[in-house]
C-alpha positions in Angstrom: 37.0 -27.2 -3.5 33.3 -27.7 -4.4 32.2 -28.0 -1.1 32.1 -23.9 -0.7 30.5 -23.3 -3.7 27.6 -25.6 -2.4 27.5 -23.9 0.9 27.3 -20.7 -0.8 24.3 -21.9 -3.2 22.6 -23.3 0.0 23.0 -19.6 1.8 21.6 -18.2 -1.3 18.5 -20.4 -1.4 16.7 -18.5 1.1 17.2 -15.0 -0.1 15.9 -16.1 -3.5 13.2 -17.3 -2.2 12.5 -14.3 0.0 12.8 -12.2 -3.1 10.3 -14.2 -5.4 7.6 -14.5 -2.9 7.8 -10.8 -1.6 5.7 -9.1 -4.0 2.9 -11.7 -3.7 2.9 -11.0 -0.1 2.8 -7.5 -0.1 -0.2 -7.7 -3.0 -2.0 -10.2 -0.4 -1.3 -8.2 2.9 -2.0 -4.9 1.3 -5.7 -6.2 -0.1 -6.5 -7.2 3.3 -6.5 -4.0 4.5 -10.0 -3.2 2.7 -11.5 -6.0 4.4 -10.0 -4.9 7.9 -11.3 -1.5 7.3 -14.8 -2.7 6.3 -14.9 -4.3 9.9 -13.7 -1.4 11.7 -15.0 1.7 10.2 -18.4 1.5 11.7 -17.1 1.6 14.9 -14.8 4.5 15.0 -14.5 7.8 12.9 -12.0 7.5 10.2 -9.1 9.5 11.5 -9.9 8.4 14.9 -9.3 5.0 13.5 -6.1 6.1 12.2 -5.0 8.0 15.0 -5.2 4.7 17.1 -3.7 2.9 14.7 -0.6 5.0 14.5 -0.3 5.5 18.2 -0.1 1.7 18.6 2.4 1.3 15.8 4.6 4.2 17.3 5.1 1.8 20.5 5.4 -1.4 18.8 8.0 -0.1 16.3 10.0 1.8 19.2 10.0 -1.2 21.4 11.1 -3.1 18.2 13.9 -0.7 17.2 15.4 -0.3 20.8 15.2 -4.1 21.1 17.0 -4.7 18.0 19.4 -1.9 18.5 18.5 -0.2 15.3 20.4 2.9 14.2 18.1 6.2 14.4 18.3 8.6 11.6 20.4 11.6 11.8 18.9 14.9 12.0 19.4 15.9 8.5 17.5 12.8 7.5 14.3 13.0 9.9 12.7 15.6 7.3 12.7 13.5 4.4 11.7 10.5 6.2 8.7 12.3 7.7 7.6 13.4 4.3 7.5 10.1 3.0 5.2 9.2 5.5 2.8 12.0 5.5 2.4 10.8 2.1 2.1 7.1 2.0 0.5 6.9 5.9 -1.5 9.9 6.5 -2.3 11.2 2.8 -3.1 7.9 1.2 -5.0 6.3 4.3 -6.4 9.3 5.4 -7.8 9.9 1.9 -9.2 6.2 1.6 -10.7 5.9 5.0 -12.3 9.9 4.4 -13.6 8.3 1.0 -15.6 5.6 2.7 -17.0 7.7 5.1 -18.6 10.0 2.3 -20.1 7.0 1.0 -17.4 6.2 -1.7 -17.6 2.3 -2.5 -14.3 0.4 -1.8 -14.7 -1.1 -5.6 -15.0 2.7 -6.8 -11.8 3.4 -4.2 -10.2 0.7 -6.0 -10.9 1.9 -9.5 -9.3 5.2 -8.4 -6.0 3.7 -7.0 -5.9 1.8 -10.2 -4.6 4.9 -11.6 -1.7 4.9 -9.4 0.9 2.4 -11.4 0.2 4.7 -14.4 0.6 8.2 -13.0 3.8 6.7 -11.3 5.2 5.6 -14.7 4.6 8.7 -16.3 6.2 10.9 -13.4 9.0 8.2 -13.0 10.7 9.5 -15.9 11.3 13.0 -15.5 11.6 12.8 -11.6 13.6 9.7 -11.3 15.5 9.0 -14.7 13.6 6.1 -14.8 12.8 4.5 -18.8 9.5 3.1 -19.4 9.6 1.1 -22.5 6.8 0.9 -24.8 5.8 -2.8 -23.6 5.4 -1.3 -20.3 3.1 1.3 -21.0 1.2 -1.2 -22.7 1.3 -3.4 -20.0 -0.1 -0.3 -17.8 -2.8 -0.1 -19.9 -3.8 -3.6 -19.6 -3.8 -3.2 -16.2 -6.2 -0.4 -15.6 -8.5 -1.9 -18.2 -8.2 -5.5 -16.2 -9.0 -3.1 -12.8 -12.1 -1.6 -14.5 -13.6 -5.1 -15.6 -13.3 -6.2 -12.0 -14.7 -3.3 -10.3 -17.4 -2.2 -13.2 -20.0 -3.6 -11.5 -19.9 -0.8 -8.4 -19.1 1.7 -10.6 -23.0 3.0 -10.9 -23.3 2.4 -7.2 -22.0 4.2 -4.2 -20.4 6.8 -6.1 -20.7 8.7 -2.7 -20.4 13.1 -2.6 -17.9 14.8 -4.8 -16.0 15.2 -2.0 -15.8 11.7 -1.3 -14.4 10.9 -4.7 -12.0 13.8 -4.2 -10.6 12.3 -1.2 -10.0 9.1 -3.1 -8.2 11.0 -6.1 -6.0 12.8 -3.0 -5.4 9.1 -1.7 -4.2 8.1 -5.2 -1.9 11.3 -5.8 -0.4 10.9 -2.2 0.7 7.2 -2.5 2.2 7.9 -5.9 4.2 11.1 -4.8 5.2 8.8 -1.7 6.7 6.1 -3.6 8.4 8.4 -6.0 9.5 10.6 -2.6 10.8 7.3 -1.0 12.7 6.1 -4.1 14.9 9.2 -4.2 14.9 10.5 -0.8 14.9 7.9 1.7 16.3 4.6 -0.4 18.3 3.4 2.6 16.1 4.1 5.6 16.1 1.7 8.6 12.5 0.3 8.1 12.2 0.1 12.3 13.3 3.6 13.3 12.0 5.0 9.9 8.8 3.9 10.7 8.5 5.5 14.2 9.4 9.0 12.6 6.7 8.3 9.8 4.0 7.4 12.0 4.8 10.2 14.7 4.9 12.8 11.9 1.2 11.0 10.5 -0.2 10.9 13.9 0.6 14.6 14.6 -0.8 15.9 11.1 -3.9 13.6 11.5 -4.9 14.9 15.3 -6.7 17.9 14.6 -8.7 16.2 12.0 -9.7 13.2 14.7 -10.9 16.0 17.2 -12.6 18.4 15.0 -14.4 16.0 12.5 -14.7 12.8 14.2 -15.0 14.2 17.7 -12.6 11.4 19.0 -15.4 9.0 18.7 -14.5 5.1 19.0 -16.7 1.8 20.2 -14.3 -0.4 21.6 -16.0 -3.9 19.9 -14.5 -7.1 19.1 -14.7 -6.5 15.7 -13.2 -3.2 15.8 -10.2 -4.4 18.3 -9.4 -7.5 15.4 -9.7 -5.1 12.8 -7.2 -2.4 14.9 -4.7 -5.7 15.4 -5.1 -6.4 11.8 -4.4 -2.9 10.2 -1.6 -2.1 12.8 0.5 -5.4 13.2 0.0 -6.9 9.4 -0.5 -3.5 7.4 1.3 -0.9 9.0 4.4 -2.9 9.7 4.0 -5.8 7.5 2.7 -4.6 4.4 4.4 -1.3 4.6 7.5 -2.7 5.3 7.5 -4.7 2.3 6.7 -2.1 -0.1 9.7 0.0 1.1 12.1 -3.0 0.8 10.7 -3.8 -2.9 11.0 0.1 -3.5 14.4 0.2 -2.4 15.1 -2.9 -4.8 13.4 -2.3 -7.9 11.7 0.7 -10.4 9.2 2.9 -9.1 7.0 2.1 -12.0 7.5 -1.4 -11.5 6.8 -1.5 -7.9 3.6 0.6 -8.5 2.6 -1.9 -11.2 2.2 -4.5 -8.4 -1.1 -2.2 -7.1 -3.2 -3.4 -10.1 -3.5 -6.6 -8.5 -5.0 -5.2 -5.4 -8.2 -5.1 -6.6 -8.7 -8.4 -8.2 -7.1 -9.6 -4.9 -9.3 -8.1 -2.6 -12.1 -9.2 -4.7 -11.3 -12.7 -4.1 -10.8 -12.3 -0.6 -14.5 -10.5 -0.3 -15.8 -13.5 -2.3 -14.4 -15.9 0.2 -15.1 -13.9 3.6 -18.6 -12.3 2.5 -19.8 -14.4 -0.3 -19.9 -11.8 -3.0 -20.1 -12.7 -6.4 -17.5 -12.9 -9.4 -18.9 -13.1 -12.8 -17.2 -14.3 -16.0 -16.0 -10.8 -17.1 -14.8 -9.9 -13.5 -12.5 -13.3 -13.9 -10.9 -12.2 -17.4 -9.9 -8.8 -15.8 -7.9 -10.8 -13.0 -6.4 -12.7 -15.9 -5.8 -9.1 -17.9 -4.5 -7.6 -14.7 -1.9 -10.5 -13.9 -0.5 -10.6 -17.8 -0.1 -6.6 -17.4 2.1 -6.8 -14.2 4.2 -9.9 -16.0 4.5 -7.5 -18.9 5.8 -4.4 -16.8 8.1 -6.6 -14.5 9.4 -9.3 -16.6 12.4 -7.6 -18.7 14.4 -8.5 -15.2 13.9 -9.4 -11.7 13.6 -6.2 -9.9 13.2 -7.6 -6.6 16.5 -9.5 -6.4 19.8 -7.6 -4.9 
């Protein structure tokens, strides 16, 4: 009588481990996007860079979908899936890349993106019916404070043009509404075929910008090829899929709080790769961010089934 129970426990082990590690994996993967963008941006226009990225991911995910016999969405489901892709991919990435091209520092972009969890929590109530407790609001404020401490050194540098800051704000708003839209209207999409629909929509909407603003400029260097590979395979497939799984399993406001961890993680990666310094106050900010995310998500395990 005891043997089946042992077998079941062993079966649950890998799933429980995956659920526990997925948030950390997502944060690390998402944070590497800023590093890859820094390597590749000098060699292509921002929108042309994204167009090549979208096209490669479309081909890869179409092959995966057919190889694994994934189910394709119904015609009635395609518009909602496409809108989610336009917000999370074209809107967010297009805004970030455009902001960088207009001279906005990555640290400033990270600070603007740090507003996303607070805005998502504020909108999750009226739009999704989610309740955000006083403790969670406190955690969200703490997280934003920690992000400011981490990137404060760059606030006086590289602010770029008002248009650049506007692009960064647009990116933050797109990711916020993309998270909410995905949670409400596409909770059960197949990540393989859904990605194909989303990236096709993003490719179409970004094409005029690549043609008229970037004039299809691209330089095929080793740095650009490596950055493109990382962004296509690791970011567009790995990180985005992880984010959609987390959105499916948890509250939008709680999942959004993970984005507080992105600027500190990016700072650590930049320290390891480029030798950028981290002062004691930045380390305090990182600790504050970790504590804030714990406050927002500790009540229950949102990443389990």
